[in-house]
ZAMARGU-4260 file (C-alpha; in steps of 0.2 Angstrom, whole numbers, plus 5000, padded with zeros to 4 digits):
<rodrens>
0) 4979/4899/5004 | 4971/4917/5004 | 4952/4919/5001 | 4952/4937/4997 | 4934/4945/5000
5) 4928/4929/5008 | 4910/4935/5012 | 4902/4921/5023 | 4915/4908/5018 | 4907/4899/5004
10) 4924/4896/4996 | 4934/4896/5012 | 4927/4880/5019 | 4931/4870/5004 | 4948/4878/5003
15) 4951/4873/5021 | 4946/4854/5016 | 4959/4856/5002 | 4974/4862/5012 | 4972/4847/5024
20) 4976/4847/5043 | 4993/4855/5041 | 4987/4869/5029 | 4979/4885/5033 | 4966/4897/5024
25) 4966/4916/5028 | 4949/4922/5025 | 4949/4941/5022 | 4935/4952/5022 | 4931/4971/5025
30) 4914/4967/5034 | 4914/4961/5052 | 4897/4953/5048 | 4903/4942/5034 | 4918/4936/5046
35) 4905/4933/5061 | 4895/4922/5048 | 4910/4912/5044 | 4915/4910/5062 | 4897/4903/5066
40) 4899/4892/5052 | 4915/4884/5056 | 4913/4884/5075 | 4915/4867/5082 | 4921/4860/5067
45) 4938/4853/5061 | 4940/4869/5050 | 4940/4881/5065 | 4959/4878/5067 | 4962/4879/5048
50) 4954/4895/5044 | 4960/4911/5050 | 4949/4925/5050 | 4955/4942/5045 | 4947/4960/5044
55) 4955/4970/5030 | 4955/4989/5029 | 4947/4998/5014 | 4963/5001/5006 | 4975/4987/5014
60) 4974/4969/5015 | 4986/4969/5030 | 4991/4950/5029 | 5009/4946/5034 | 5009/4928/5030
65) 5015/4922/5014 | 5003/4910/5004 | 5004/4899/4989 | 4987/4903/4981 | 4974/4917/4983
70) 4956/4917/4977 | 4949/4934/4972 | 4931/4929/4967 | 4919/4943/4962 | 4928/4956/4971
75) 4942/4964/4962 | 4929/4976/4953 | 4924/4983/4971 | 4941/4988/4975 | 4944/5007/4972
80) 4963/5006/4968 | 4967/4989/4960 | 4985/4994/4957 | 4987/4996/4976 | 4979/4979/4978
85) 4990/4969/4967 | 5006/4979/4973 | 5002/4972/4990 | 4998/4955/4984 | 5016/4954/4979
90) 5021/4954/4997 | 5008/4940/5001 | 5010/4928/4987 | 5025/4916/4988 | 5036/4915/4972
95) 5028/4904/4959 | 5011/4906/4969 | 4995/4909/4959 | 4981/4920/4960 | 4964/4915/4953
100) 4953/4931/4948 | 4935/4928/4944 | 4924/4943/4939 | 4905/4943/4934 | 4902/4946/4915
105) 4885/4954/4919 | 4894/4968/4930 | 4912/4969/4923 | 4915/4972/4905 | 4929/4963/4895
110) 4938/4980/4893 | 4938/4983/4912 | 4943/4965/4915 | 4958/4966/4904 | 4963/4982/4912
115) 4963/4973/4929 | 4974/4960/4921 | 4986/4973/4915 | 4986/4980/4932 | 4991/4963/4939
120) 5005/4962/4926 | 5012/4979/4931 | 5014/4972/4949 | 5023/4957/4942 | 5010/4944/4939
125) 5010/4934/4923 | 4993/4929/4916 | 4990/4910/4912 | 4975/4899/4910 | 4958/4907/4908
130) 4946/4894/4915 | 4929/4894/4909 | 4917/4897/4923 | 4898/4900/4920 | 4894/4919/4919
135) 4911/4924/4923 | 4928/4930/4916 | 4943/4923/4924 | 4962/4921/4924 | 4976/4911/4934
140) 4990/4923/4937 | 5007/4917/4943 | 5019/4927/4953 | 5037/4926/4948
</rodrens>
């Protein structure tokens, strides 16, 4: 799994519990401080071996491993070039893999969210279920 824009690892730790002992979560963030907080949180726990910390660049994720699932929670709206993001995601998500995109309704308009979905579609992702999440817009995208 990939936790894109992981921050201090709120979801990374739960994801590490889901993947089990043989699975891995790649926790990606642009800020060293967020990755340090996550490192401190998992130090000495069973999750230390399951979570791979990765600092991305401003315009590049830079992950070479393939994943089955990626979470992009409240972060896509902060990316300057969304098309570049989704184009790179096609090299990270395995065929039939999924991406859950969640954006805040109080910060991202419906029109802007729909444009994000269109950019993901242009890269090759197919929209599916739209889970109902409190104060959020969301979509699960599949990669074929």
